[in-house]
N, C-alpha and C positions, 0 to 999 in steps of 0.2 A: 511591591505593587506590580501586578502583571502588565507588561507592555509588549510582550512577544508571544506569538502563537506559531507552533510548528504543526503542519498538516501532513498526515499520511496521504497517499493518493488513492489506492484501491479501497473502495468501501467508505471513503471519507469525502472524496471529491467526485470520483467517478464510480458508478454502480457497475463494476466490471466483473464481479464473480461469476454470474451466469455465462458471460461471454468467454471468460477464461476456461470454464469447464467445457463449453461447447467446442472451442477451437483446439483444446488439448485432445479431446475425444476424436475430432476429425484428423488430427495429426497422427494419432495412434492407429486409427482406422486406415490411413493412407499407407502405413507400413504393415498392415494386417497384424498388429500386436493386440492380443487379447488382454483384458484388464478387468478387475473386479469393479462392480458398480459403485462401491463406496470410496474408490481411490481418490477421487477429486475432493471429497469432504475431508479425507485424512490429510491432504496437502493444502487445504485452504489456509491462506495467510502465510504460506511457506514460499521462499524464493523459487522462481521457476526452474533454475538450474538444478536445484536439489530434487525436484520432481522428475526431471528427465534423467538425472543420474540414477535415480531409483529404477525408473523404467528400463534403462539400458542394462543395468546390472541384474535385475530380478524378473522382468517381464518379457523382454525381447529375446527370443531364442537365438538371434544372430548377434546379440550384444553390440549393436551399432553404436558408434560414438554418440554420446548424449547431445553433443553440439549439433549433429546432423538432425536429430529429432527436433531440437529446439528451433533450428532454422526453418524447418518445415512448418512448425506451429506459427512462427512469426509471419511466414508468407500467407498462411491461412488467415491469421488475425488481421492482416492489413486489409483484407477484403471486407471484414466485418466492422472495422473501426467507425465508419459513418453511423452505425447503429448504437454506438456507445453512449449511454445516458449519464448525466451527472446526478449526484445524490440530491434529492429534493431539499431545497432550502439553502444549499451551499452558497449560491450567488447572493442571496439576500443577506445571509450572515456575513459574507465577505465584505459586502458594501458597508454593513454596519460597523465592522471593526476597522475598516479603512477610514471611515469618517471619524473614528475615535483615535486615529493615528497609531494603531497597533502595528508593530513590525511583524512581517510574515515570512515564513520559510516553508518550502516543500521538502519533506524528508521521505524518500521512497526507496523501495527495493528494485524499482525499474531502472533499466540502463538508460544512458543518454539517448541512444538510438530509439528505444521504445518511447521515451518521452517526446522526441521529435515527431514520431509517427502519430502519437496521440494529439500533440499540439496542432498538427495540420488540420484537425477536425474541430478541436475545442478552443484553441487559442488561450490556454490558461497559464502558460509558463511566465508570461510577462507580468502576471499579477503579483508575483512573489519577489521579495527583496533578494533572496538567495535560494538556491536549489542544491540539495544533497542527494545525488543519485547513487545507484549501486556502484558506479565506476569510481566514486570518490573515496570509498573505504574498502579495506581488505576484508573486514568482517561485516556481516549484515545482521539484521534483526533475527533472533532476539538478543544478539550481542549489542552492547550499548554504543558501539563505535559510530553508527549513523547520527545519533542524537548528540553525542559528544562532539562530533565534527560540526554539527549545526550550531551548537553553543559556541564553539570556537570561532567560526566564520561570522556569526552574528554578534560576537563580542557581548554576550549577555550572560547573566547569572541564572542558575537554576530556579531561584526563588522568584524571578521575574518572568518565568516562562510557563506556558501551558501547552501540552501536546494533545492533539485530537487524533485518536486512533480507532480502529474497529476490530483489531485482531489480537489475540493473546501474545503472539510474538512481538508485535509492536509495543504493546503495553509493557511487557517485560523489559524490552530495550529501553523505553523511556524511563521506567522506574529505576533501572540499573544506572542510568545516566544521572539520576537524582532529581528528576523533574516530576511535576504534577501531571497526571494523565487523565484526560476525559475520554470516555469510550462511547461510540455510537453502536447501536444494536443492528446495524445494517447487514452484518455477516455472521455474527455469533450470538449465542444466547447470553442473557444477562449473567447467568451462573458462571459461564466460562470466562466472561470478561472480569467478573468480580474475583474469581479464583486467580486470574493472572495478575491482579493487584491494582485494577483501575481505581482511581480516587473517586470518580463519579461516573455514573452510567446514564446515558440519555437515549431516548427513542428518536429524537430529531433535533435539527438545528434550532428550532424555535425554543426548545427547552435550554439548550446551551446558551443562547442569546440572553436569556433571563438571568444568567449568572454573572454577566458583565455589566 
């Protein structure tokens, strides 16, 4: 019987992908780094450090440290966080599962500092029983480590847990951890989510709610 739900953050709770693309582009522009138009799509759902490592090694003629590029992006992002919207239907769904006494954890590739910055504007961290950030695991999605850590700290079994994800890397991570994964079509096409192994695919939270 399902009694625990693990939520991803980007594309599941916050509709952050357009803002991620915009602020990454501004960071690269600040260093006058040229980039192909499709680079942000190629790195959608991929941890931010991997994006900037690629930029540092392959696109930046000066090969600046990737951390320097990443810090610049975080500075730019801070100015745009007040514009960050939540995914439609999230709060209604969350209230629904709260009333049914589901246990809830946030499992994200964001760092603790990134979460604190987001929480200043949205106040969402206190909603969860536990939080697994990028700082808690050595390996990140699509590695199963984040969801294995969530299972450990929540002291729950895979058969009692459902994961809500929006990206192939997150789906792969959850499936490798042995969990059932529901996918939202907020960031990727249904075909991509199905190929990654999602158990069920939904267009919105209203559809997910009907399964509980």
